[in-house]
N, C-alpha and C positions, 0 to 999 in steps of 0.2 A: 504494500500500500504506500502510495506516495503522499507525503505531507503537503498540504496545499496552503499557500500564502494567499488567503482570501483577498486582502486589499490589492494584491498584484492582479489577481483574476478579475476583480471588479474594475480595476484601472484599465485593463485590456478591453473589456466590454465597453466601457465608457469612451475610450479613445476610438474604438471602432465606430460607435454610434456618432461621435463628433465628426469623424471623417466622412461618414455617409451624409450627415446634415450639411457639411461644407460643400460636398459635391452637389447637393440639391440647390444650395444657395448660389454657387458659382459653377454652373455646368461646364463640363469639358476639362476639368482639372485632373481627371483620372483618379479620383479618390475612392471610387466604389470598390476597386480591386483591393487595395490595402485595407480599407475600412472593413470590408466583408471578411477578409482573412483574419484580421486582428480580433474582430468581434466573435467569430466562430471559435477561434483558438482560445479566447477568453472563456467562452461558455464551456468548451471541452475541459479546459483547465479547472474550472470551478466544479463542474458536475461529473465529469468522467476523467479525472486526472490520470488514472492508470491507462486508459485507452489512448490518451494523447501522448503520454511520456514513456510507457513501457510496452507498447505493441506497435506493429506495423500499420494497424488500422488508423491510428491518430494522424500520422503524417499523410496517409492516403486521403483521409477526409479533408485535411487542409488543402491538399493539391486539388481535389475535386471542387472545393469551394473556390479556389483560385481560377479554375477553368470556367466554372459557371459565372463567377463575377466578371471575368473578362468578356464572355459572350454577352452578358447583360450590358456591360459598359459599351461595347461596340454598337448594340442596338440602340442604346440610349443616345449615343453620339450621333448616330444616323437620324434619330428623331429630332434632336435639338439643332442639328446643322446638316440638313439634307443637301446632297450634292446638287449643284445647279449648273447652269450654263456658265462657262468661264467668261469673265469680263473682257470686253474688247480692249486690246492693248496696242493695236496698231492704228495709225491714222487712216490707212487705206480702207479699213473696215467701217469707218465712220462717215465716209463721203455720202452725202444725201440726208444724213440724220439731222433732226432738229435739235436745237440747244437753246439754252437761256444764258445771256451774258450776266456773269456774276461780278465781274470787275470791268469797268468801261474799256472798250477796245480803242486804242490810240493808233492811228495809221502808222504802218511800217515799224511797229515795235512789238515786243512780246509782253507788254504790260497787261493786256486784256486777258480775261479768263472767262471760259464758258463751261457750263455743266451739260455734258452729253450723257444721258441716262443717269448713272450714279457717279460718273467720273468728272473730275475737273481737269480741263486742258488749257494750255496757253493758246491764245488766239490772236490773229492779226487780220487787218482788212485795209482796203485802200482809203477808207474814210472812217471818221469816228462813229462808234456805235455805243449808245448809252446802256448803262446797267439795267437789267430787266427786259431788254429787247429780245424777242424770239429771233433766232438766226438759223441758217442752214449751213452745214459744213460743205464747202465747195471742193476742197482738196486738203491733203495733208502735206506738210513740208517738214521733214525731220520729225521732231517731237512736238510740233505745234500744228494748229489748224488754221486754214484760211476760211473765214466765214463771211456771210452776207446776210443782211436782214431778210426775213422771209418775204416781206412785201416787195423787195427789190428782185426776188428770184423770178425767173421766167415761169409762167403758169404751167408749162409742159412738164416741169420737174417737180411739181407739187405732189405730196404723198396723199 
């Protein structure tokens, strides 16, 4: 019979529960796995210490908990952060897209900024464009966009 240090076993269970709670509060930190292992090991230590420490079944149970916790964590992460379409990272893929000017466009400089979908891009044009104006991406030049106000765009290129 193994002598049990009850405060140590309780501390393991409490630490496991705290880790699980932290994972729920801050999803994606990957605390479900260690939290589950520590909590189950704490319960085994408190209630079945001989099984945990003096047989092959205890470590096997801990390994099984680790595998189950990993599978749960993977499903949980897919639920909180489902895979989506990658964001557009090239200027060529943005030609024809509508955007909103977030920082006024100054002719022939890169001081202007536009929001295309959820991305902010440096923008320039041949004439000033005020903040808040809807624009269309005409072309990309390096890592910046050439834009024009939508009302100045030819009607045949309207979406």
